[in-house]
C-alpha positions in Angstrom: 93.7 103.6 43.5 91.0 105.4 41.6 91.3 108.2 38.7 90.5 110.7 41.5 93.6 109.8 43.5 95.6 109.1 40.7 95.3 112.8 39.5 95.4 114.4 42.9 98.8 112.7 43.5 100.3 113.8 40.3 99.4 117.4 41.1 100.5 117.3 44.1 104.4 116.2 42.7 104.2 118.7 40.2 103.6 121.6 42.9 106.7 120.0 45.2 108.6 119.9 42.4 107.8 123.6 41.5 108.2 124.7 45.1 112.2 123.2 44.7 112.4 124.9 41.7 111.5 127.9 43.6 113.9 127.6 46.1 116.7 126.6 43.9 116.2 129.8 41.7 115.9 131.8 45.2 119.0 130.1 46.6 121.1 131.3 43.3 119.2 134.7 43.0 121.0 135.4 47.0 124.3 134.0 45.7 124.4 136.1 43.0 123.6 139.3 44.7 126.5 138.3 47.5 129.3 137.9 44.5 131.9 140.6 44.8 132.0 143.0 41.7 135.6 143.7 40.2 136.8 146.8 41.2 140.2 148.5 39.9 143.3 148.0 42.2 145.0 150.4 44.7 147.9 150.5 46.9 147.1 148.8 50.1 147.1 151.6 53.1 146.5 151.5 56.8 148.0 149.6 59.7 149.3 146.5 58.0 153.0 145.7 56.9 152.4 145.1 53.2 154.5 142.9 51.0 155.4 144.8 48.1 157.5 142.6 46.2 159.4 139.0 46.3 161.4 136.9 44.2 160.8 133.8 45.9 158.2 133.2 48.6 157.6 129.5 51.0 156.3 128.6 53.8 158.2 126.0 55.9 155.7 124.8 58.7 158.5 122.4 60.1 161.1 124.9 60.3 162.0 127.3 63.4 159.8 129.7 61.6 156.6 128.1 61.1 154.1 131.3 61.1 156.6 133.3 58.8 156.6 133.6 55.3 160.1 133.3 54.0 161.0 136.0 51.2 164.1 136.0 49.0 165.5 138.1 46.3 164.7 142.1 45.9 162.4 141.9 49.3 159.8 144.9 49.6 157.8 146.1 52.0 155.7 149.5 53.0 153.9 150.5 56.1 152.2 153.8 56.6 154.5 155.9 54.3 157.9 153.9 54.6 159.3 151.6 52.5 161.9 148.5 53.6 164.0 147.0 51.0 166.2 143.9 51.8 167.8 140.8 50.1 165.8 138.1 52.5 163.3 138.8 54.8 160.6 136.5 57.5 157.0 137.9 57.2 155.1 137.8 59.9 151.9 138.4 59.1 150.1 137.6 62.1 152.1 139.8 64.2 152.2 142.4 61.6 156.5 142.4 61.8 159.3 141.8 59.7 163.1 140.4 60.0 164.9 141.5 57.8 168.6 140.9 56.2 171.3 141.5 53.8 171.6 145.3 52.8 168.7 146.5 54.7 167.6 149.9 53.5 164.7 151.7 55.4 163.5 155.2 53.9 160.8 157.7 55.4 159.8 160.6 53.4 162.3 162.6 51.7 165.0 163.2 54.7 165.4 159.9 56.5 167.2 156.8 55.1 168.7 154.0 57.4 170.9 151.3 55.8 172.5 148.5 58.3 173.3 144.5 57.4 170.1 143.5 59.6 166.7 144.4 60.9 163.5 144.1 62.9 160.6 145.7 62.0 157.3 145.9 64.2 154.4 147.3 62.6 152.1 147.6 65.7 154.8 149.5 68.0 156.1 151.5 64.7 160.0 150.7 66.1 162.5 149.7 63.7 165.7 148.0 65.7 168.5 147.9 63.2 171.4 145.9 63.9 175.2 145.8 62.3 177.0 148.8 60.3 174.2 151.2 60.9 173.8 154.6 59.0 170.7 156.7 59.6 170.7 160.1 57.5 168.6 162.8 58.5 168.7 165.5 56.2 172.8 166.4 56.5 172.9 164.7 59.4 174.4 161.6 59.4 174.6 158.8 62.4 176.8 155.8 62.7 176.6 152.7 65.0 176.3 149.5 65.4 173.2 149.2 67.5 169.8 151.5 67.2 166.4 151.6 67.7 164.2 154.0 65.6 161.1 155.0 67.1 158.9 156.1 64.6 155.9 156.9 66.6 158.1 159.2 68.8 160.2 160.2 66.0 163.7 159.0 68.0 166.4 157.4 67.1 168.5 156.1 69.5 171.7 153.7 70.1 173.5 152.1 72.9 176.7 150.4 71.5 178.7 153.4 70.9 177.6 155.8 68.0 179.0 159.0 65.9 176.8 161.5 65.0 177.8 163.6 62.1 176.8 167.3 61.5 178.9 168.8 58.3 182.2 170.0 60.4 181.0 168.6 63.5 181.4 165.3 65.1 179.9 163.7 68.2 180.8 160.3 69.3 179.3 158.8 72.5 178.5 155.4 74.4 174.6 156.3 74.1 172.8 158.6 72.5 169.2 159.4 71.3 168.3 161.8 68.3 164.9 163.4 67.4 163.8 163.2 63.4 161.3 166.1 64.3 163.4 168.6 66.8 166.7 167.3 65.3 167.7 167.5 68.9 170.3 165.2 70.7 171.2 163.7 73.8 174.7 161.8 74.1 175.8 160.4 77.2 179.0 158.7 78.6 182.4 159.3 77.1 181.4 162.3 74.9 183.4 163.9 72.4 182.1 166.8 70.0 185.1 167.9 67.8 184.4 171.1 65.7 187.2 171.6 63.2 189.9 172.1 66.0 188.3 172.8 69.1 187.6 169.7 71.1 185.0 168.9 73.8 184.9 166.1 76.2 181.8 165.6 78.5 179.8 163.0 80.6 176.5 164.0 78.8 176.0 166.7 76.3 172.6 168.0 74.7 173.0 169.0 70.8 170.9 171.1 69.3 171.2 170.3 65.0 169.5 173.6 63.5 171.5 176.1 66.2 174.9 174.2 66.3 174.8 174.4 69.8 175.6 172.0 72.5 174.8 171.8 76.1 177.5 170.3 78.3 176.2 168.6 81.7 178.4 167.7 83.9 182.3 167.8 84.6 183.3 168.8 80.9 186.5 170.4 79.0 186.6 172.4 76.3 190.0 172.9 74.3 190.3 175.5 71.5 193.7 176.1 70.4 195.6 177.5 73.7 192.3 178.2 75.3 191.0 175.6 77.9 187.7 175.7 79.4 186.4 173.8 82.7 182.6 174.4 83.1 179.7 171.7 85.0 176.8 173.5 82.9 177.9 174.9 79.6 176.7 176.2 76.2 178.9 176.0 73.5 178.3 177.0 69.8 180.5 175.4 67.3 179.5 177.9 64.7 180.4 181.1 66.1 183.4 179.0 68.4 181.2 181.1 71.4 180.4 179.5 74.9 178.1 180.5 77.6 179.3 178.8 81.2 177.6 178.5 84.5 178.2 177.0 87.7 181.7 178.5 88.4 183.7 177.7 85.3 187.3 178.5 84.5 188.5 179.4 80.9 192.5 179.1 80.7 194.9 180.7 77.9 198.2 179.5 78.2 199.5 181.6 81.7 196.0 183.1 82.2 193.1 181.8 83.9 189.6 183.1 83.9 186.8 181.8 86.6 183.6 183.4 87.5 180.1 182.3 88.2 179.4 182.6 84.6 181.5 183.4 81.6 180.5 184.2 78.1 183.2 183.7 75.5 183.3 184.9 72.2 186.4 183.5 69.9 188.3 186.4 68.9 186.1 188.6 70.2 184.4 190.1 73.9 184.3 187.7 76.9 182.5 188.9 79.9 182.2 187.3 83.4 180.1 187.7 86.1 180.1 186.7 89.9 183.0 186.5 91.8 185.3 187.0 88.6 189.0 185.9 89.0 191.6 186.8 86.4 195.1 185.0 87.3 198.1 185.7 85.1 200.4 183.3 86.3 203.5 184.5 84.2 203.5 188.3 85.1 202.2 187.1 88.9 199.0 189.1 88.7 195.3 188.5 89.4 192.3 190.7 89.0 189.1 190.3 91.2 185.5 191.7 90.4 181.9 191.1 90.3 181.8 192.2 86.3 184.7 192.0 83.8 184.7 192.3 80.2 187.8 192.2 77.9 188.2 192.5 73.9 190.9 189.8 72.6 190.9 191.7 69.4 191.8 195.1 71.0 193.0 193.9 74.1 190.3 196.4 75.9 189.1 195.3 79.3 186.7 196.6 82.1 186.2 195.6 85.4 183.7 197.1 88.1 181.7 196.1 91.1 184.4 195.7 93.6 187.4 195.4 91.4 190.9 194.7 93.2 194.0 194.3 91.7 196.7 192.2 93.1 200.5 191.5 92.1 202.2 188.8 93.8 205.6 189.2 91.8 207.4 190.3 95.1 208.1 188.9 98.6 204.9 191.2 99.5 201.4 191.2 97.5 200.3 194.2 96.3 196.1 194.9 97.0 194.6 198.1 95.0 191.2 198.7 94.8 189.1 201.3 92.6 185.2 201.9 91.7 185.8 200.7 88.3 189.5 199.4 86.5 189.9 199.5 82.7 192.8 198.8 80.4 194.3 199.5 76.9 196.1 197.7 74.8 198.4 199.2 71.6 200.4 197.8 69.2 198.5 194.4 69.7 199.9 191.2 68.3 203.5 192.9 67.7 207.0 193.3 69.6 206.0 196.9 70.7 202.8 195.6 72.5 202.2 197.8 76.0 199.2 198.5 77.8 197.7 200.8 80.0 195.8 200.1 83.6 193.0 203.0 84.4 191.7 203.1 88.4 189.0 205.3 89.5 187.7 206.6 91.8 188.6 206.0 95.1 191.8 204.2 94.7 193.5 202.3 98.1 196.5 200.3 97.9 198.4 198.3 100.4 201.6 196.5 100.5 203.4 196.2 104.0 206.0 198.4 103.1 203.6 200.6 100.6 200.5 202.0 101.0 198.9 204.8 98.3 195.5 206.4 98.5 194.2 209.0 95.4 191.5 209.9 93.1 192.6 208.3 90.4 195.6 206.1 88.8 197.1 205.0 85.3 199.4 202.5 84.9 201.8 202.1 81.5 203.4 199.0 80.4 205.8 200.5 78.4 207.9 202.9 81.1 206.6 200.5 83.9 205.1 204.1 85.3 202.6 204.4 87.8 200.7 207.7 88.2 198.3 208.9 90.9 196.3 212.0 90.2 194.0 214.3 92.3 195.2 214.5 96.2 197.4 211.4 95.8 199.1 210.1 99.2 201.8 207.5 99.5 203.3 206.5 102.5 206.3 204.2 103.0 206.9 203.1 106.7 207.3 205.7 108.9 207.3 208.9 105.9 204.4 210.1 103.9 204.4 211.8 100.5 201.9 213.9 98.7 201.3 216.2 96.1 199.2 217.2 92.9 200.9 214.4 90.9 203.3 211.3 92.0 204.4 209.4 89.2 206.2 205.9 90.4 208.8 204.2 88.2 208.5 200.4 88.6 211.7 198.1 87.8 210.9 194.5 87.8 207.5 195.3 90.0 210.5 197.1 92.3 210.1 200.9 93.3 213.1 202.6 91.4 211.8 206.6 91.3 209.2 208.5 92.7 208.4 211.6 91.1 206.2 214.4 92.6 205.0 217.3 91.0 203.2 220.3 92.4 203.1 221.3 96.2 205.2 218.3 97.0 205.4 217.5 101.1 207.2 214.9 102.6 206.7 213.9 106.6 208.7 211.6 108.3 207.7 210.9 112.1 210.0 210.3 114.3 210.1 207.5 117.0 208.5 210.0 119.5 205.7 210.1 117.4 205.6 213.8 118.7 208.1 215.5 116.4 208.2 215.2 112.5 211.2 215.7 109.9 209.3 217.5 107.0 210.3 219.0 103.4 208.1 221.0 101.1 208.7 222.3 97.5 207.8 222.7 93.8 208.5 219.4 92.9 210.6 216.4 94.6 212.3 213.0 93.6 213.2 209.5 95.3 215.5 207.4 94.3 215.7 203.7 95.6 217.7 200.7 95.0 216.7 197.7 96.0 213.7 198.9 97.3 215.4 201.1 99.8 215.4 204.6 99.4 218.7 206.4 98.9 218.6 209.8 97.8 215.9 212.5 97.4 215.9 215.5 95.9 213.8 218.9 96.7 213.3 221.6 93.3 211.8 224.9 93.7 210.9 227.0 96.9 212.7 224.2 99.2 211.8 224.5 103.1 213.1 222.3 105.1 212.4 221.2 108.9 215.0 218.7 110.1 215.8 217.0 114.0 219.4 216.4 113.6 219.8 213.2 116.5 222.7 212.5 119.0 224.7 209.4 118.1 225.2 208.5 121.8 222.2 208.3 123.2 219.8 208.6 119.7 218.0 211.9 121.6 217.1 215.0 119.6 219.8 217.6 119.3 217.5 220.8 117.7 215.4 221.5 115.1 217.3 223.0 111.8 215.0 225.4 109.8 216.7 225.3 105.9 215.2 227.2 102.8 217.0 226.9 99.4 216.3 226.2 95.6 217.5 223.0 95.6 218.5 220.3 97.8 219.6 216.3 97.8 219.7 214.2 100.9 221.7 210.8 100.4 220.5 207.8 102.8 222.1 204.5 103.8 220.4 201.0 103.1 219.9 201.7 106.6 217.5 204.7 106.1 219.7 206.7 108.2 220.8 210.3 106.4 224.6 210.2 105.8 224.8 213.9 104.3 222.8 216.5 102.5 223.8 218.5 99.2 222.4 222.5 98.6 223.4 225.1 96.9 222.4 229.1 98.8 220.7 228.7 101.2 219.6 229.6 104.9 219.2 228.2 107.9 218.5 228.5 111.4 219.2 225.9 114.4 216.6 225.9 117.3 218.0 224.2 120.8 215.5 221.6 121.4 214.0 224.0 124.4 214.0 227.3 122.5 211.8 226.3 119.3 209.3 228.7 119.1 205.9 227.3 118.6 205.1 228.0 115.4 208.5 226.6 114.1 207.6 223.1 114.7 205.6 222.9 111.4 205.7 224.1 108.0 202.7 226.0 106.9 201.5 223.1 104.9 202.2 220.7 107.2 199.3 217.6 107.1 199.7 213.9 108.2 197.1 212.0 107.3 197.5 208.6 108.9 194.2 208.3 110.0 193.5 207.7 105.7 196.1 205.4 105.6 195.8 201.9 104.3 196.0 199.5 107.7 196.0 196.3 105.8 194.5 194.2 102.6 191.0 194.6 103.8 191.0 198.3 105.0 191.2 199.2 101.1 187.2 198.8 100.4 186.9 201.5 103.3 186.9 204.6 101.6 188.4 207.6 103.7 189.0 210.7 101.8 190.7 214.0 103.3 188.7 216.1 105.9 187.1 219.1 104.3 190.0 222.1 104.1 192.4 219.7 103.9 192.6 219.0 100.1 195.2 220.7 98.4 194.7 224.0 96.7 194.3 224.6 93.2 197.1 226.9 92.4 196.9 228.7 89.0 199.5 227.8 86.4 201.0 231.0 84.6 199.9 231.7 81.5 201.6 233.5 78.7 200.3 237.3 78.1 198.0 237.9 75.4 198.6 240.7 73.0 195.6 243.1 73.2 195.3 246.2 71.3 194.1 249.5 73.5 190.6 250.3 73.2 191.3 253.3 71.7 193.7 252.5 69.0 191.1 249.8 67.7 188.7 252.0 67.4 190.8 254.3 65.8 191.9 251.7 63.1 188.1 250.7 62.4 187.3 254.5 61.7 190.2 254.5 59.3 189.3 250.9 57.2 185.8 252.9 56.9 187.1 256.4 55.5 189.2 254.0 53.4 
């Protein structure tokens, strides 16, 4: 080998070595550029579930949970603002989930806290499944159950193994339910019970608005509040105000009294209202009221019924039906032993019972003296007898008529069996006394005029017409409504044989027979038929005490004397 070749090979070796040195330097420079820089530690965040602390951590590759981190002792996790602590847990970092055991405590913000004995938390689904002795606290609400799933994404907790929600003094129990933490609305299903103070609500399905303390009952439901019991299929109950809004043909019962309507609005110790086919029944006093609008105040005892109101009394063998445009009830000395009521019915009053019928413009019933007073052209019928006047007072005893007092332009007309002749009595006032519902004595007072047809006992034929005038007269009747005898003081009387009765003597000057106005049955009370024009009672001006008035000349002279003085 020549010297030239040796020098050339030596130079080539140095080039290769130099090239290798450059490559190694470049590789080190690249690695140095890619090495991470040291930064300050920040709290982990994002979609991952992070293990914050555990006293002990281990893996068990051959155990039942090979892919889990087994952590024990003051275990703490965090996920998207929520914090979970427990005694021990399996942490599945791959599936982003946790199985927690022992004194499990889940917190979300400052308003929600959940404790239980064991739980599963899925970070992907944001679902917390808590089991055994679960207590969820949200603001002032406390939900207790043994099995609860809390969906953080939809902010909803639902239980399915029986649960209790406590909201202040309100306590809700059901087999299944759900609670929305954002809207604070709850739904309870199956064997639902809501207890608010002494009130109890039982239903099949209930929606509860926590901020408003308002419950919506769906399906057959019952509300017990003191002596009051409500049955409804669709109702709202406010536990704060103790008020209820009931729909779908609901019923409110209070001891012996019930009210049913398409819609009922009830406020405890306040106003109650009913709409649509309202039916009020008093079983104790055996009466009822139907209408399409009813308003009643428990505190004052004031009631108002309109839109086709009908009062029904079934305390006797025959039922009394009464109809008017409007009815009102006033209660006096309520809550005392001296309580009594006044019922006003107006206008176009019509009443029907098998033995008694009546028509007038307005009517007032006073329970204090059991008196029913009819005003403005009142007419009453009993069998084939008609009674009318300016005002009629009817006094009852145990719902049985005992006295009728007619004041002003009194007229009594009795149609005889032949439907042609009429016994008639007219006077300033008239009183009829009843016994066991039968008239036994009739008394006429002031300007009495009568037309009476005596009857032959042998063949029941009319013997003639007896016209009588007197100041006072009493007629006594048998239980069979037969005239027994007549008492009167000074009188004038004329007897006309049947064949010699003057045409002008058949009827008294104010005679009127209003059979076309008379209610025929209970359905006829809805058809108003008033008196024909010209047959109304005349307004009679009452006597007034004369006023003492100075003569004109005396008054002028008195004024002149005052000026001079």
